[in-house]
C-alpha positions in Angstrom: 125.0 58.8 56.9 127.6 58.8 59.7 128.1 62.5 59.1 124.4 63.2 59.3 124.3 61.3 62.7 127.2 63.4 64.0 125.4 66.6 62.9 122.2 65.5 64.7 124.1 64.8 67.8 125.8 68.2 67.8 122.5 69.9 67.2 120.9 67.9 70.0 123.7 68.8 72.4 123.3 72.5 71.5 119.5 72.5 71.8 119.5 70.7 75.2 122.2 73.0 76.5 120.2 76.0 75.3 116.8 74.7 76.7 118.3 73.7 80.1 120.1 77.1 80.3 123.4 75.3 80.7 122.4 72.9 83.5 123.4 70.0 81.3 126.7 71.3 79.7 128.1 69.8 76.5 130.8 67.9 78.3 128.3 66.1 80.7 128.5 62.3 81.0 125.1 61.9 79.3 126.6 63.0 76.0 129.5 60.5 76.4 126.8 57.8 76.7 125.1 59.0 73.6 128.2 59.4 71.5 130.4 56.5 72.7 127.7 54.1 73.9 128.9 54.1 77.5 127.0 52.0 80.0 123.9 54.0 81.2 124.5 53.0 84.8 127.9 54.6 84.8 126.5 57.8 83.2 123.7 57.8 85.8 126.1 57.5 88.8 128.3 60.3 87.4 125.2 62.5 87.1 124.4 62.0 90.8 127.9 62.7 91.8 127.9 66.0 89.9 124.6 67.0 91.5 126.1 66.3 95.0 129.1 68.4 94.3 127.0 71.3 93.0 124.7 71.1 96.1 127.7 71.1 98.5 129.2 74.1 96.7 126.0 76.1 96.9 125.6 75.3 100.6 129.2 76.2 101.5 128.9 79.4 99.4 125.7 80.3 101.2 127.4 79.6 104.6 130.3 81.8 103.7 128.2 84.7 102.5 125.4 84.6 105.0 125.9 87.2 107.7 124.9 86.1 111.1 122.2 88.4 112.4 122.7 89.3 116.1 119.4 88.5 117.9 119.8 91.6 120.1 120.2 93.9 117.0 116.9 92.4 115.7 115.2 93.0 119.0 116.4 96.7 118.9 115.1 97.2 115.4 111.7 95.7 116.3 111.6 97.8 119.6 111.8 101.0 117.6 109.1 99.8 115.1 106.8 98.9 118.0 107.3 102.3 119.6 106.3 104.2 116.5 103.3 101.9 115.9 102.2 102.9 119.5 102.7 106.6 118.9 100.6 106.5 115.7 100.4 109.4 113.3 99.1 112.0 115.8 101.6 111.6 118.6 104.8 110.6 116.7 105.4 114.0 115.0 105.2 115.8 118.3 107.6 113.6 120.3 109.7 112.0 117.6 112.8 114.3 117.9 113.1 113.9 121.7 112.4 110.2 121.5 115.2 109.7 119.0 117.7 111.9 120.9 117.0 111.0 124.5 114.7 108.1 125.1 115.5 105.5 122.5 119.3 105.5 123.0 118.6 104.8 126.7 116.2 102.0 125.7 118.9 100.5 123.5 121.4 100.6 126.4 119.0 99.0 128.8 118.1 96.2 126.3 121.7 95.6 125.3 123.1 95.4 128.8 120.2 93.3 130.2 120.3 90.8 127.4 124.0 90.6 126.9 124.4 88.2 129.8 122.0 85.7 128.4 123.4 82.5 126.9 123.5 82.1 123.1 120.6 79.6 123.1 118.3 81.9 125.0 119.2 84.8 122.7 118.2 82.8 119.7 114.7 82.4 121.1 114.1 86.0 122.2 110.7 87.4 121.2 109.1 90.8 121.3 105.3 91.4 121.7 103.5 91.9 118.5 101.2 94.9 119.1 101.5 97.8 121.5 98.6 98.7 123.8 96.1 101.2 122.4 93.8 103.7 124.0 95.5 104.7 127.3 97.3 101.4 127.9 101.0 101.8 129.0 102.5 98.9 127.2 104.9 99.7 124.3 106.5 96.2 124.0 107.6 93.3 126.1 110.7 91.2 125.5 110.4 87.5 126.4 112.1 84.1 126.3 110.2 82.5 123.4 110.6 79.0 124.7 109.0 79.6 128.2 107.0 82.7 127.3 108.5 84.4 130.4 108.8 88.1 130.1 112.3 89.5 130.6 111.7 93.2 130.1 108.6 95.3 129.9 108.8 98.8 128.3 105.9 101.2 129.1 104.9 104.8 128.7 102.4 106.5 131.0 100.5 109.7 130.3 100.8 112.1 133.2 98.9 115.4 133.7 101.0 117.9 135.8 99.2 120.9 137.2 99.9 124.2 135.4 102.3 122.4 133.0 100.2 120.0 130.9 100.7 116.5 129.7 104.0 114.5 129.8 104.9 111.0 128.6 106.8 109.1 131.2 108.9 106.3 129.6 109.9 103.5 132.0 110.6 99.8 132.2 110.1 96.8 134.5 112.4 93.7 134.7 111.9 90.1 135.7 114.8 90.4 138.2 112.4 92.0 140.8 109.2 90.4 139.4 108.4 93.6 137.6 107.7 95.4 140.9 109.9 98.4 140.5 109.3 101.3 138.1 112.6 102.2 136.4 112.3 105.7 134.8 113.9 106.2 131.3 112.8 109.8 130.8 109.9 112.2 130.2 108.7 114.0 127.1 106.4 117.0 127.2 103.4 116.7 125.0 101.1 119.8 125.4 98.6 121.4 127.6 95.9 119.9 125.4 94.6 116.4 126.1 96.7 114.0 124.0 95.0 111.6 121.6 94.8 107.9 122.3 97.7 105.6 121.4 97.7 104.0 118.0 95.6 106.8 116.6 
């Protein structure tokens, strides 16, 4: 009879370990209680202690292995995405190469240097506008302090028709430092002599 009881206990330990995918291992205090008749309160407190240790380990492991994302890097990535959303499928193929080689590297430099002097707390709350302006609107994206909603930088592109030459895209930006009054040129990209399509098209 005692042998049969031992066999059932071993089978039970194996089945529970199998069903819980090893969460309750065979050497867990719950089995000491079943096999040796230990006080259930002691087994319960041991169980909570084990859970606490497991949670701390997971948290410290996550902390060690989570790379800190630089807010400015995130803004730069979103800035490029917003730019291509604005260009749409008709304009992007025509200006993509020049945008990548000349315009966007300058935009990156402007953003990085303008935002580098902000304190860490402000950097954490930086936001970028969600949708570029369509039709013939100039807005590509605006970067703001998410806490106050105050714009810090505004990046725009204006369509210009130049006599005998055709249409150009003038990329420029405005900054809060002069209340967005000045027009700071980034560069121009030639489009065509034909009237360009609307943004976002």
